[in-house]
C-alpha positions in Angstrom: -31.5 -72.3 -80.1 -29.2 -69.1 -79.8 -30.6 -66.1 -78.1 -29.0 -63.5 -80.0 -31.8 -61.0 -79.9 -31.7 -60.7 -76.3 -28.0 -60.6 -76.0 -27.6 -57.9 -78.6 -30.3 -55.9 -76.7 -28.6 -56.4 -73.3 -25.2 -55.4 -74.9 -26.9 -52.4 -76.5 -28.2 -51.2 -73.1 -25.0 -51.9 -71.4 -23.1 -49.8 -73.9 -25.6 -47.1 -73.7 -25.5 -47.1 -69.8 -21.5 -47.0 -70.0 -21.8 -44.2 -72.5 -23.9 -42.1 -70.2 -21.8 -42.9 -66.9 -18.6 -41.6 -68.9 -20.3 -38.3 -69.9 -21.8 -37.9 -66.4 -18.1 -38.4 -64.9 -16.7 -36.0 -67.5 -19.5 -33.4 -66.8 -18.7 -33.7 -63.2 -15.0 -33.1 -63.5 -15.4 -30.2 -65.9 -17.8 -28.3 -63.7 -15.2 -28.9 -60.8 -12.4 -27.7 -63.0 -14.3 -24.7 -64.2 -15.2 -23.6 -60.5 -11.6 -23.9 -59.6 -10.4 -21.8 -62.5 -13.1 -19.2 -61.7 -15.1 -19.7 -64.9 -18.1 -20.0 -62.9 -19.2 -17.2 -60.3 -19.0 -18.7 -56.8 -22.7 -17.6 -56.0 -23.8 -20.3 -58.8 -24.9 -17.5 -61.4 -23.7 -18.7 -64.8 -25.6 -16.3 -67.0 -27.2 -12.8 -66.0 -30.0 -11.4 -68.0 -29.3 -7.7 -68.3 -32.4 -7.0 -70.5 -35.1 -8.8 -72.4 -37.7 -7.3 -74.8 -40.4 -9.3 -76.4 -40.7 -8.3 -80.0 -43.7 -10.1 -81.5 -43.0 -13.9 -81.8 -39.3 -13.0 -81.1 -37.5 -12.0 -77.8 -34.5 -9.6 -77.8 -32.0 -10.5 -74.9 -29.0 -8.9 -73.5 -27.1 -11.6 -71.3 -23.7 -11.2 -69.5 -21.9 -14.6 -69.6 -18.8 -14.1 -67.6 -16.4 -11.4 -69.1 -18.7 -10.9 -72.1 -22.1 -9.4 -72.9 -24.0 -10.9 -75.8 -27.1 -9.4 -77.6 -29.2 -11.9 -79.4 -32.8 -12.7 -80.5 -34.5 -16.0 -80.0 -37.8 -17.1 -81.8 -39.4 -19.7 -83.9 -36.8 -19.1 -86.5 -33.9 -20.1 -84.0 -31.6 -17.9 -82.1 -29.3 -15.1 -83.8 -26.2 -13.6 -82.3 -26.8 -9.6 -82.8 -23.4 -8.7 -81.0 -20.7 -9.4 -78.4 -18.8 -6.9 -76.1 -16.3 -7.1 -73.2 -18.2 -6.3 -70.0 -16.1 -3.2 -69.3 -16.7 -2.1 -72.9 -20.5 -2.4 -72.3 -20.2 -0.5 -69.1 -18.2 2.3 -70.7 -20.9 2.7 -73.2 -23.6 3.0 -70.7 -21.5 5.6 -68.9 -21.3 7.7 -72.2 -25.1 7.3 -72.8 -25.7 8.7 -69.5 -23.4 11.6 -70.2 -24.9 12.3 -73.6 -28.6 12.3 -71.9 -27.4 14.6 -69.2 -25.8 17.2 -71.7 -29.0 17.0 -73.7 -31.1 18.0 -70.8 -29.2 21.0 -69.9 
C-alpha cells in the first residue's frame, strides 16, 4: 500500500522550507548590499518620522526616507500618498516659511 499522502506532504513542507531559506538568504544579501551602497544610514535609521497628526480615524504622516520626504495618510481605508519631495527641497520650504513668518511679525 503506497503512502503517497505522507510523501506529498513531506515534499510540500520541504519545498516551502527551501523557498523560505532562499528568501532569507536573498534578503540577507540585499540588506548587506544596501548598506555597502549607502542606501541605509549607518546608525540603522531607515525611516524618520518628521511629523504625525491624528485626524479622526486616520493619521497624517510626514516621513523622511533616504533623500526623499513623503506625506501620507494611513487609516482604515488604507494608505494614500499625498506628496513626495526631495529632502533639500523640503528644507528650503521650511526656511522660506520661517522668513515669511518673520516678515509678518515685523
